[in-house]
C-alpha positions in Angstrom: 0.0 0.0 0.0 1.7 3.2 -1.1 1.4 6.5 0.7 0.2 9.6 -1.3 1.7 13.0 -0.4 -0.2 16.1 -1.3 1.9 19.3 -1.7 -0.9 21.6 -2.6 -4.0 21.5 -0.5 -7.4 21.8 -2.2 -9.7 24.6 -0.9 -12.7 23.3 0.9 -15.9 24.5 2.4 -16.1 22.8 5.8 -19.4 21.5 7.4 -19.3 20.6 11.1 -22.9 21.3 12.1 -24.3 17.9 13.1 -27.7 18.6 11.4 -26.1 19.7 8.1 -23.7 16.7 8.2 -26.7 14.4 8.6 -28.4 15.8 5.5 -25.2 15.5 3.5 -24.6 11.9 4.5 -28.2 10.8 3.7 -28.1 12.5 0.3 -24.5 11.8 -0.9 -23.1 8.9 1.1 -25.6 6.2 1.7 -25.2 3.5 -1.0 -22.2 5.1 -2.7 -18.7 3.9 -3.2 -16.0 6.1 -1.6 -12.3 5.8 -1.6 -9.8 5.9 1.2 -7.7 9.1 1.1 -3.9 9.0 1.5 -3.0 6.2 -0.9 -2.1 6.0 -4.5 -4.3 3.0 -5.2 -8.0 3.5 -5.2 -9.1 1.6 -2.1 -12.9 1.2 -2.3 -15.1 1.7 0.8 -18.8 1.1 0.2 -21.2 2.9 2.4 -23.9 0.4 3.3 -26.1 2.4 5.6 -26.6 5.6 7.6 -27.4 5.5 11.3 -28.2 8.3 13.7 -26.3 10.2 15.0 -24.0 10.6 12.0 -22.8 7.0 11.9 -21.9 5.1 8.7 -21.8 1.4 8.2 -19.2 0.6 5.6 -17.7 -2.4 3.8 -14.0 -2.3 3.2 -11.8 -5.1 1.8 -8.8 -3.5 3.6 -8.5 -3.2 7.3 -9.3 0.3 8.5 -8.8 1.8 12.0 -8.5 5.2 13.7 -9.2 8.4 12.0 -9.9 8.1 8.2 -10.9 10.3 5.3 -13.2 9.0 2.6 -13.6 10.8 -0.7 -15.8 10.7 -3.8 -15.7 13.1 -6.8 -19.1 14.2 -7.9 -18.9 17.6 -9.8 -16.8 18.6 -6.8 -14.8 16.4 -4.5 -16.7 15.5 -1.3 -14.7 14.3 1.7 -15.9 12.6 4.9 -13.8 12.8 8.0 -14.5 10.3 10.8 -13.2 7.6 13.1 -13.6 3.9 13.0 -15.4 3.1 16.3 -16.2 -0.6 15.8 -15.5 -3.6 13.6 -18.7 -5.4 12.8 -19.2 -8.7 11.0 -16.6 -9.8 8.4 -15.4 -6.7 6.5 -17.9 -4.2 7.9 -17.0 -1.3 10.1 -18.9 1.5 12.0 -17.6 5.1 11.4 -18.5 8.1 13.5 -18.4 11.1 11.2 -17.2 14.4 12.7 -16.9 16.7 9.6 -17.7 16.9 5.9 -16.0 19.1 3.4 -16.7 20.0 -0.2 -14.1 21.3 -2.7 -14.9 25.0 -3.5 -14.3 24.4 -7.2 -15.4 21.9 -9.8 -13.0 19.6 -11.5 -11.8 21.9 -14.3 -11.6 19.5 -17.1 -12.1 15.8 -17.9 -9.2 13.4 -17.4 -8.3 10.9 -20.1 -6.6 7.6 -19.2 -3.7 6.8 -21.4 -2.0 3.6 -22.6 1.8 3.6 -22.6 2.1 4.4 -26.4 -0.5 7.1 -26.7 1.3 9.9 -24.9 4.8 10.1 -23.4 7.0 12.8 -22.0 10.7 13.5 -22.8 13.4 16.1 -22.5 12.7 16.7 -18.8 14.2 19.9 -17.5 14.6 21.0 -13.9 16.7 23.4 -11.9 20.2 22.3 -10.7 20.1 24.9 -7.9 17.0 26.3 -6.2 16.5 30.0 -6.7 14.5 31.5 -3.9 14.6 35.2 -4.3 12.1 35.8 -1.5 14.9 34.9 0.9 17.3 37.1 -1.2 19.4 33.9 -1.7 20.5 33.1 -5.2 23.3 30.9 -6.6 26.8 32.4 -7.2 26.4 31.6 -10.9 23.4 33.9 -11.1 25.4 36.8 -9.5 28.1 36.3 -12.1 25.5 36.6 -14.9 24.3 39.9 -13.3 27.9 41.3 -13.1 28.6 40.5 -16.7 25.3 42.1 -17.8 26.1 45.3 -15.9 29.3 45.6 -17.9 27.3 45.1 -21.1 24.9 48.0 -20.2 27.6 50.5 -18.9 27.0 52.9 -21.8 23.2 53.1 -21.3 23.4 55.9 -18.6 25.7 57.8 -16.3 25.1 55.2 -13.5 24.2 51.6 -14.2 23.5 48.9 -11.6 22.4 45.3 -12.1 21.9 43.6 -8.8 19.7 41.2 -6.9 17.0 42.8 -4.8 17.8 44.0 -1.3 15.3 45.0 1.4 16.8 48.3 2.4 15.8 50.3 -0.7 12.2 51.6 -1.0 12.2 52.1 -4.8 13.7 48.7 -5.7 11.3 47.0 -3.1 8.4 48.7 -4.9 9.6 47.2 -8.2 10.2 43.8 -6.7 6.7 43.5 -5.2 4.9 44.9 -8.2 7.2 43.3 -10.9 6.7 46.5 -12.8 9.1 49.1 -14.3 9.6 52.3 -12.5 10.4 55.1 -15.0 10.8 58.8 -14.3 11.6 60.4 -17.6 12.0 63.9 -16.1 12.5 64.1 -12.4 11.3 67.7 -12.3 8.0 67.1 -14.1 5.3 65.8 -11.9 3.5 64.1 -14.9 6.6 61.9 -15.4 5.7 60.1 -12.1 2.3 59.1 -13.6 2.6 56.3 -16.2 0.3 55.9 -19.2 0.5 52.1 -18.8 -0.2 51.2 -15.2 -0.2 47.5 -16.1 3.5 47.5 -16.8 4.8 50.5 -15.0 4.7 51.7 -11.3 2.4 54.7 -10.6 5.1 56.4 -8.5 3.0 59.5 -8.0 0.3 57.5 -6.2 2.9 55.7 -4.1 4.7 58.9 -3.0 1.5 60.8 -2.4 2.4 64.0 -0.3 6.1 63.0 -0.3 6.5 63.8 -4.0 7.8 67.3 -3.5 10.5 66.1 -1.2 11.5 63.4 -3.7 11.7 65.8 -6.6 13.8 68.2 -4.5 16.2 65.4 -3.6 16.5 64.5 -7.3 17.3 68.2 -8.1 20.0 68.4 -5.4 21.6 65.2 -6.6 21.4 66.5 -10.2 19.5 63.5 -11.5 17.6 64.2 -14.6 16.1 60.8 -15.2 15.8 57.4 -13.5 14.6 53.9 -14.5 14.4 50.6 -12.7 13.5 47.5 -14.7 12.9 44.2 -12.8 14.6 41.0 -13.9 12.0 38.3 -13.7 13.2 34.7 -13.6 10.7 32.2 -15.1 11.2 28.8 -13.4 10.5 25.3 -14.9 7.4 25.2 -12.7 6.0 28.2 -14.6 6.4 30.5 -11.6 7.8 34.1 -11.9 10.5 35.1 -9.5 11.6 38.8 -9.2 15.3 38.1 -9.1 17.0 41.4 -9.5 16.9 44.8 -11.2 18.5 47.1 -13.7 18.8 50.6 -12.5 19.8 53.5 -14.8 20.5 57.0 -13.5 21.1 59.9 -15.9 22.4 63.3 -15.1 22.0 64.8 -18.6 19.7 62.9 -21.0 16.1 61.8 -20.4 15.4 58.0 -20.4 12.3 57.1 -22.4 10.0 54.3 -23.4 12.4 53.0 -26.1 15.1 52.4 -23.4 12.6 50.7 -21.1 11.5 48.3 -23.8 15.0 47.6 -24.9 16.1 46.8 -21.3 13.1 44.6 -20.8 14.0 42.6 -23.9 17.6 42.3 -22.9 16.6 41.2 -19.4 14.5 38.4 -21.0 17.5 37.2 -23.0 19.7 37.2 -19.9 17.1 35.2 -17.9 17.0 32.6 -20.8 20.8 32.2 -20.5 20.6 32.0 -16.7 17.9 29.3 -16.8 19.9 27.3 -19.4 23.0 27.3 -17.3 21.0 26.3 -14.2 19.1 23.5 -16.0 19.6 19.8 -15.9 18.2 18.1 -19.1 17.4 14.4 -18.9 16.2 12.8 -22.2 14.5 9.6 -21.0 10.9 8.9 -22.0 8.4 8.3 -19.3 4.7 7.4 -19.4 1.6 9.5 -18.9 -1.1 7.6 -16.9 -3.8 10.3 -17.4 -4.0 13.7 -18.9 -6.3 16.8 -18.9 -6.2 20.4 -20.0 -5.0 21.4 -16.5 -2.5 18.6 -15.7 -1.2 15.1 -15.9 -0.5 12.0 -13.8 3.0 10.9 -14.7 4.7 7.5 -13.9 8.5 7.7 -13.6 10.3 4.4 -13.8 13.9 5.7 -14.3 15.9 5.5 -11.0 17.9 8.7 -11.8 14.8 10.7 -12.5 13.0 9.3 -9.4 15.8 10.7 -7.1 16.0 14.0 -8.9 12.3 14.9 -9.5 11.0 14.0 -6.1 12.9 17.0 -4.6 11.7 19.5 -7.3 9.0 22.1 -6.9 8.2 21.7 -10.6 9.8 21.0 -13.9 9.3 21.4 -17.7 9.2 18.7 -20.3 8.0 17.9 -23.8 4.7 16.1 -24.2 4.6 13.9 -27.2 1.3 12.7 -28.5 1.5 9.7 -30.9 2.7 10.8 -34.4 2.8 14.5 -33.4 5.5 17.1 -32.7 6.5 17.7 -29.1 4.7 20.4 -27.0 6.7 22.0 -24.2 4.9 22.6 -20.9 5.9 24.1 -17.5 4.4 22.3 -14.5 4.1 22.5 -10.7 4.2 19.3 -8.7 0.9 18.9 -6.8 1.4 15.4 -5.3 3.7 12.4 -5.3 3.3 8.8 -4.5 5.1 5.4 -4.8 3.2 2.9 -6.9 2.9 -0.8 -6.0 5.5 -1.4 -8.7 7.9 1.0 -6.8 7.7 3.6 -9.5 7.3 7.3 -8.7 3.9 8.7 -9.6 3.7 12.5 -9.9 0.6 14.7 -10.3 1.5 17.9 -12.1 -0.5 21.1 -12.8 0.3 22.9 -16.1 1.4 26.4 -15.4 2.3 27.4 -18.9 3.4 26.5 -22.4 6.5 27.5 -24.4 6.4 30.7 -26.4 6.3 28.8 -29.7 3.3 29.8 -31.7 0.2 27.6 -31.4 1.5 25.3 -28.6 -1.5 25.8 -26.3 -4.0 25.4 -29.2 -2.3 22.2 -30.4 -2.4 20.7 -26.9 -6.1 21.4 -26.5 -6.9 20.0 -30.0 -5.2 16.7 -29.2 -7.1 16.4 -26.0 -10.4 17.2 -27.7 -9.6 14.4 -30.2 -8.9 12.0 -27.3 -12.2 13.0 -25.7 -14.1 12.4 -28.9 -12.5 8.9 -29.3 -13.0 7.5 -25.8 -14.9 8.0 -22.5 -13.0 9.9 -19.8 -12.7 9.3 -16.0 
């Protein structure tokens, strides 16, 4: 019996009122087959009868004891939390139910069970070193990339800094939290503090509020004509965006405009690509897909090297290969892991994004729609 480990908890609506629990059990539990939570295999527990006050008589081919959770997926997942209080005849048990909970969202899309030759994954990519910029802790190799990049940008302005984020600077902290560009084209023009595009740029006027006069005066004394801070956003193999560092330009003569901001943003993307490549381990070993949906997959990893490597990852990217089709690259987050009865590593992943190649997302959805039309889903 293999233990199932969830990394991301579902969001539930909890029901602990005895009267409401009674109504839920009568309507949704009596006569239904539930499954024992916490195991990779589906262990059936059939609810034979409901007894007052909130007792269930169940039949289970596996021995059960202590506190247990039973689940069944209707449109939403329903879970029953209770305790085995008595073993009855043969394989029957009495469970005292203390709580019921219902997932707050429906299953997003149908899952299709796959045979070993229909869909596989390959070209598995994951980080060699964990980058956790929230702790202001990045590998030395990343710092070296930033230093080289600063040298490349030295002619963009009178003062150029390319650094990881630090907590002691209000402006860079504002850029880190918002992941937006802070651009002041003319430090002595109040309209320069209000961006036209608030989706991509910090509204520094709103942030400063009554302090704007003091800030403008400080710029004047320091003879700063223009300033720009562009965030460096690291896209991990789990699809997550990490504000890693920043590019800061300070000009004492010329004004820094939108063309400079867009050029720096593009150059930052290029640098992040190189960073990710140097921090990536690529393993080309085909592994199977047990089931697949628009939102995620259940993978079965048989390779011993991959088992040891992937179980410690937060997420990873890989190529999904549908039979007779070109690969599609996806970025995924690990939602759960389990060891199968065959001692393989099962991984549940949620898809966080696709590669930037044109049409990747549409192709993935088209292949799934074709699978749905060809066979029933689970």
